[in-house]
Phi, psi and omega in degrees: 000121184268319184232134173245127179257119181252128185231105172282143183224138181220101175060040177222056183296323182295315178294321178299324178299320179294317179298310181301324176297319178292328178289319180299334181265016180295154182281000181219170178238214183060054175211164173228159180236136179232112180258128179244113176281111187265068177066034180292151169263334173254091194276165187247015185299318181292320178300317180294317180304321182291342181256354186291343176270353180259323183220152175291114189222130170252142177239122188235136177253146172208165174294155180297115181231001182098160188295324181295314178294326176297322179292321176299322176300313180299321180296332178300323183267357183289135178256349184283161174286333177239141174247127176250123178260130179233146170281149185290347180260027177255162172225137182263137169298156186298336183260012184304303184292327178298319178287321178301316182297322178295326183282316186287335181292341180284343178057039181273348185208165183258336184210137179232159174224156180229161179282175176230161179204172181269139174278155179300333181278349181289155179283171187296324179292317178298321176293322180293319178292323176299320177297313183299326185277354182232351185289143176293340181277350179244243181242025180301322179289322179299324183287353176091016178288337180238135183292333190287343186274326187193175170302144183277120179249107176302143178254151191286351175289343181200078186224132175237141184211147176296136186297320183293328177285320177304314181294324182294335180267001185059029173068208183277152174280180181269014176297137180282330179227140179084007183293334178285326174293318177300318179297314181294324178295318175297321180296313182292324178299330181277001177091006177278164187248149175241157180214130169278120178254097189292337181270358178256072186256160174234158172267120188244117186287325181060220188264161178262348180212162187284338178292309179295327178295317176301314180300320181297308184287330176298317177293329176294320177298317177297320183296331180295323176289321174300324179290325176296322178299320181279327183230077183306136177094000182274344175286130176245162181307327182298332181289344180274347187301316180299322179293321179293327179298317179298312181290332176296317178295317177298323180293318177302315180298318180295318180290341180295336177293337179259316181236089187303327184293343181295341181299342180299333180292339177293339184272347184298309182295312179301323180295317178299317179297314181302316181292310185292316179295321179298321177293316184286314186266330179061028179227129183297307182299318180294322179297313180297315180290337178296329177296312179296315180300320181293318175296317179299317180297310183295318178288326176292310180295313183295322180289322177296317180297315183291320177302312180293325179296318180294314179298326176293318180295326178276006183058037179245020184303338183295343182269357179284157174297139183291000000 
């Protein structure tokens, strides 16, 4: 067995079904799938049972312990030399595993990550959120999608690692948010190597509405400060940009009471998003929603980052979500 695919799932049987179907349609074999049900109330047992005659699949239940611990549970049962971690709301292109095998056989790296993108079948909000999470105008670079912004930290929605190295690091921590960054940081500190494989991409559904999206990125902002507590020196100036974006907009609104014309600067960023999103998505509705998604992302991440920063300054970091 060369590759073990580990998928934690929490109340997402329909999306898991789509992912398993894309795995069943891969251009190669010699892999196994391990699904870990992390204390769901809407369980995926029937979905998994329906695929067990199509692909080698183990279904494991546990109490809700968070995504990192669920991945660790799956890794215990993994027989492959490489473990690939996928989020349950992803879909794989048919040649995903074929490309992965060609890459890992070169033995050039110990851990890889790949990008994500929106599938043509996704709804407009999902596509808009996908744009916001990958755009150079938002925090796409911060997330590690581009090598030029920072050290590349593979993310757990699409992450592969040698099993022996995963075990040597004791897997993921119990952090609820940022656990994948914590894992990648610990891996690099131990002298192991990471690699961005741009051709090993997944289609990532993400959230269906802006409220849940805000909560997600808000927690990501908090996680960045928690990661700094664990790994001092990992915060870079670029991570502060969303918070500065918030205060910049508030400053413009405040100055508008004195200089009304200054409000024109509030239109600059939406205009840039409209142009860039139109080029990237080529869809009118998605382009318009991309403006909202981009503001939600920057305000969500920036507010979470600032909140955690203040609590850290007040020495109250212990009340933050792990």
